[in-house]
N, C-alpha and C positions, 0 to 999 in steps of 0.2 A: 263348860267344865267337862273333863274327860272322866269316864267311869272306869272302874277297875277292869272290866271286861275289855275295854279298848286297849288298855296297857298290856294285858295278857296277850291279846291278838298281835300287838306290835312286836312283842318279844317271843312269841311262840316258836318261831323257827330257830332262834338262837338258843332257847331253852332245850328244844329237841336235839339240836346239834351238840350242845354241851353234855346232855345226857348220853347220847350215843358215843361221844368221845370218851367220857369218863368210864363208861361201861367197858370199852376196849382197853383202857388203861388198867382197870381192875382185873380184867381177864389176862393180863400180861401180854396183850397183843402189841403193845407199844413199849419199847425198851430204851429208846434213845430220843434225844431232843429232835433230831432230824426226822425221825419217824412221826413224832407228834406234830411237828410243823406240817409235814406232808398230809397227815390225816386231817388236821384242821382245815387245810386248804381244800382237800377233796370233799369233806362233809359240807363245808360252807358253800362250795360251788354247786353241789348236788341240791342243796336246799334253797339256792338262789339268794344267799345272804351276801351282802356287800363285804368285800374283803379289804376294807379300808386299813391301810398300814401293814397288810400282810403280803402284798405283792411287791 
């Protein structure tokens, strides 16, 4: 059986990416859907997260 720590490790990169992206949205650094899509692509790529369905 998997422990809570294992699940956190599994999703750590995605949570960090979401936090970074949301931070930029809240600082009004993203104003269009196209900018958001580009930002998600860049951040996921930097963190080595699979871009399933985004490419």
